C-alpha angles and dihedrals in degrees: 000000000000092000092053091049091048091050092048093050091048092051091049092049093048092048091047092053091045093052093043096051092038091056091046091052091048091050093050092048091049092050091049092050092048090050092049090051093050093048090058089065099052110123121246115254123218110199116195117203129198094251094060095262116141118200113202114195099188097116101021132077113246136197115207118201120201116204123186110209091215096052115095093207091050091049090052092048091048091053091047092049090050092054092051092065 
């Protein structure tokens, strides 16, 4: 009787973990595919610089930084970014 109960509990625990982690993996995969679909539809950016250089971002990944001139943290990050060059 104890052996049968132990076996039943083990099966329930194993199935619970399998369903839990299977659902988590499915959810992560679904989120990644939705993100990939939405990234396809990002518009291309054409950045014009003062020295007649045009940067087209159609086929390249881009990071856009937004700095507020009134924000102390943004001013610090802008100065730090400038010194890294």
